[in-house]
C-alpha atoms as a printed R data frame, in Angstrom:
    type eleno elety resid chain resno       x       y       z
1   ATOM     1    CA   MET     A     1 -12.488  28.569  45.801
2   ATOM     2    CA   SER     A     2 -15.289  30.039  43.726
3   ATOM     3    CA   ALA     A     3 -18.914  29.168  44.300
4   ATOM     4    CA   ALA     A     4 -18.950  27.409  40.922
5   ATOM     5    CA   GLY     A     5 -16.182  25.094  42.107
6   ATOM     6    CA   ARG     A     6 -18.280  23.919  45.050
7   ATOM     7    CA   GLU     A     7 -21.633  23.471  43.307
8   ATOM     8    CA   LEU     A     8 -23.051  20.659  41.266
9   ATOM     9    CA   SER     A     9 -23.314  21.536  37.615
10  ATOM    10    CA   PRO     A    10 -26.627  20.202  36.274
11  ATOM    11    CA   THR     A    11 -25.029  19.880  32.841
12  ATOM    12    CA   ARG     A    12 -22.157  17.770  34.148
13  ATOM    13    CA   VAL     A    13 -24.411  15.626  36.321
14  ATOM    14    CA   GLY     A    14 -26.570  15.099  33.229
15  ATOM    15    CA   GLU     A    15 -23.476  14.020  31.297
16  ATOM    16    CA   PHE     A    16 -22.613  11.518  34.034
17  ATOM    17    CA   GLY     A    17 -26.101  10.038  33.745
18  ATOM    18    CA   GLN     A    18 -25.876  10.018  29.965
19  ATOM    19    CA   LEU     A    19 -22.578   8.133  30.170
20  ATOM    20    CA   LEU     A    20 -24.223   5.447  32.261
21  ATOM    21    CA   ARG     A    21 -27.252   5.225  29.942
22  ATOM    22    CA   LEU     A    22 -25.015   4.950  26.863
23  ATOM    23    CA   THR     A    23 -23.041   2.176  28.528
24  ATOM    24    CA   GLU     A    24 -26.244   0.292  29.355
25  ATOM    25    CA   ARG     A    25 -27.488   0.713  25.762
26  ATOM    26    CA   LEU     A    26 -24.124  -0.474  24.478
27  ATOM    27    CA   LYS     A    27 -24.451  -3.610  26.580
28  ATOM    28    CA   GLY     A    28 -27.921  -4.221  25.150
29  ATOM    29    CA   HIS     A    29 -26.615  -3.976  21.590
30  ATOM    30    CA   LEU     A    30 -23.827  -6.429  22.355
31  ATOM    31    CA   GLU     A    31 -26.218  -8.862  24.032
32  ATOM    32    CA   ARG     A    32 -28.376  -8.814  20.898
33  ATOM    33    CA   GLY     A    33 -25.336  -9.217  18.609
34  ATOM    34    CA   GLU     A    34 -25.834  -5.773  17.072
35  ATOM    35    CA   TRP     A    35 -22.127  -5.097  16.617
36  ATOM    36    CA   GLY     A    36 -22.471  -2.250  14.110
37  ATOM    37    CA   ALA     A    37 -24.864  -0.333  16.327
38  ATOM    38    CA   ALA     A    38 -22.607  -1.037  19.309
39  ATOM    39    CA   ALA     A    39 -19.588   0.369  17.469
40  ATOM    40    CA   GLU     A    40 -21.468   3.575  16.636
41  ATOM    41    CA   LEU     A    41 -22.653   3.921  20.222
42  ATOM    42    CA   GLU     A    42 -19.116   3.364  21.503
43  ATOM    43    CA   LEU     A    43 -17.915   6.303  19.398
44  ATOM    44    CA   GLU     A    44 -20.632   8.462  20.924
45  ATOM    45    CA   ARG     A    45 -19.750   7.235  24.405
46  ATOM    46    CA   ARG     A    46 -16.046   7.906  23.867
47  ATOM    47    CA   GLY     A    47 -16.813  11.494  22.843
48  ATOM    48    CA   LEU     A    48 -18.901  11.953  25.965
49  ATOM    49    CA   VAL     A    49 -16.099  10.596  28.165
50  ATOM    50    CA   GLU     A    50 -13.722  13.116  26.592
51  ATOM    51    CA   ARG     A    51 -16.177  15.941  27.290
52  ATOM    52    CA   VAL     A    52 -16.736  14.808  30.879
53  ATOM    53    CA   PHE     A    53 -13.020  14.861  31.566
54  ATOM    54    CA   GLU     A    54 -12.166  18.064  29.665
55  ATOM    55    CA   ARG     A    55 -11.961  19.764  33.017
56  ATOM    56    CA   PRO     A    56 -11.575  18.394  36.521
57  ATOM    57    CA   PRO     A    57 -14.814  17.786  38.386
58  ATOM    58    CA   ALA     A    58 -15.844  20.130  41.168
59  ATOM    59    CA   ALA     A    59 -15.630  18.687  44.652
60  ATOM    60    CA   ALA     A    60 -19.428  18.567  44.836
61  ATOM    61    CA   GLU     A    61 -19.516  16.484  41.634
62  ATOM    62    CA   LEU     A    62 -17.094  13.843  42.888
63  ATOM    63    CA   PRO     A    63 -19.624  11.585  44.683
64  ATOM    64    CA   VAL     A    64 -21.903  11.436  41.625
65  ATOM    65    CA   LEU     A    65 -18.967  10.987  39.244
66  ATOM    66    CA   THR     A    66 -17.423   8.277  41.411
67  ATOM    67    CA   ALA     A    67 -20.683   6.332  41.644
68  ATOM    68    CA   THR     A    68 -21.213   6.669  37.890
69  ATOM    69    CA   LEU     A    69 -17.699   5.529  37.070
70  ATOM    70    CA   ARG     A    70 -17.972   2.520  39.388
71  ATOM    71    CA   GLU     A    71 -21.096   1.400  37.533
72  ATOM    72    CA   VAL     A    72 -19.543   2.111  34.124
73  ATOM    73    CA   VAL     A    73 -16.489   0.040  35.072
74  ATOM    74    CA   ARG     A    74 -18.744  -2.802  36.232
75  ATOM    75    CA   LEU     A    75 -20.667  -2.669  32.955
76  ATOM    76    CA   ASN     A    76 -17.416  -2.455  30.982
77  ATOM    77    CA   ASP     A    77 -16.320  -5.715  32.601
78  ATOM    78    CA   GLU     A    78 -19.566  -7.259  31.356
79  ATOM    79    CA   LEU     A    79 -18.980  -5.782  27.889
80  ATOM    80    CA   ILE     A    80 -15.529  -7.332  27.793
81  ATOM    81    CA   GLY     A    81 -17.027 -10.686  28.773
82  ATOM    82    CA   LEU     A    82 -19.644 -10.429  26.002
83  ATOM    83    CA   ALA     A    83 -16.999  -9.534  23.424
84  ATOM    84    CA   GLU     A    84 -14.743 -12.386  24.549
85  ATOM    85    CA   HIS     A    85 -17.645 -14.842  24.363
86  ATOM    86    CA   ARG     A    86 -18.415 -13.684  20.810
87  ATOM    87    CA   ARG     A    87 -14.736 -13.927  19.824
88  ATOM    88    CA   ARG     A    88 -14.628 -17.547  21.021
89  ATOM    89    CA   ALA     A    89 -17.866 -18.340  19.153
90  ATOM    90    CA   ILE     A    90 -16.431 -16.905  15.936
91  ATOM    91    CA   ALA     A    91 -13.219 -18.901  16.427
92  ATOM    92    CA   ARG     A    92 -15.302 -22.087  16.818
93  ATOM    93    CA   GLU     A    93 -17.273 -21.262  13.661
94  ATOM    94    CA   LEU     A    94 -14.031 -20.709  11.745
95  ATOM    95    CA   ASP     A    95 -12.657 -24.025  12.997
96  ATOM    96    CA   LEU     A    96 -15.818 -25.825  11.853
97  ATOM    97    CA   LEU     A    97 -15.654 -24.121   8.480
98  ATOM    98    CA   SER     A    98 -12.022 -25.153   8.080
99  ATOM    99    CA   VAL     A    99 -12.822 -28.771   8.997
100 ATOM   100    CA   GLY     A   100 -15.699 -28.763   6.518
101 ATOM   101    CA   ARG     A   101 -13.479 -27.451   3.730
102 ATOM   102    CA   GLU     A   102 -10.826 -30.060   4.481
103 ATOM   103    CA   ALA     A   103 -13.444 -32.823   4.474
104 ATOM   104    CA   SER     A   104 -14.869 -31.570   1.196
105 ATOM   105    CA   ARG     A   105 -11.407 -31.435  -0.351
106 ATOM   106    CA   ALA     A   106 -10.614 -34.950   0.915
107 ATOM   107    CA   TYR     A   107 -13.950 -36.269  -0.396
108 ATOM   108    CA   GLY     A   108 -13.205 -34.734  -3.796
109 ATOM   109    CA   ASP     A   109  -9.736 -36.278  -3.844
110 ATOM   110    CA   VAL     A   110 -11.186 -39.739  -3.036
111 ATOM   111    CA   GLY     A   111 -13.816 -39.368  -5.729
112 ATOM   112    CA   ARG     A   112 -11.227 -38.435  -8.348
113 ATOM   113    CA   SER     A   113  -8.882 -41.309  -7.451
114 ATOM   114    CA   ALA     A   114 -11.777 -43.833  -7.330
115 ATOM   115    CA   ALA     A   115 -12.816 -42.849 -10.832
116 ATOM   116    CA   GLY     A   116  -9.363 -43.763 -12.079
117 ATOM   117    CA   PRO     A   117  -7.314 -41.936 -14.651
118 ATOM   118    CA   ARG     A   118  -9.150 -39.962 -17.243
119 ATOM   119    CA   PRO     A   119  -8.676 -40.814 -20.918
C-alpha cells in the first residue's frame, strides 16, 4: 500500500467537515421554512457527496468519515421529520381551504334559492 493510501488527506477531511456543515445549514433552512434555499443547498450537498465518494476512502480516513456519516444520517432523520411535519401542515391547510370553498359555495346556493326565481 502506498503512503498516500495510509495518510489522511486534508482535502478529503475538509470535505467531510463541509458535508456536515452543509447538512446543519440545510436543517436550519428547513426549520425556518426556507424551502427554496434548502433545495439549493441540497443540490450543493449532493454534489459534495458525489465528490467524497468518487474514490474509496483511505484506511486512515475511515474513522473521520464514519463519524461524519453517522452525524449526517442522524441529521437526515431530523430533516425527514421536518419535511413530514411540513407536508402534514400543508395537507391540513388544503383541507381547510377545501372546507371553506364548499361552505362558500353552499352559502351562495342558499342565497340564490332564498331570493327565489329571477324574472
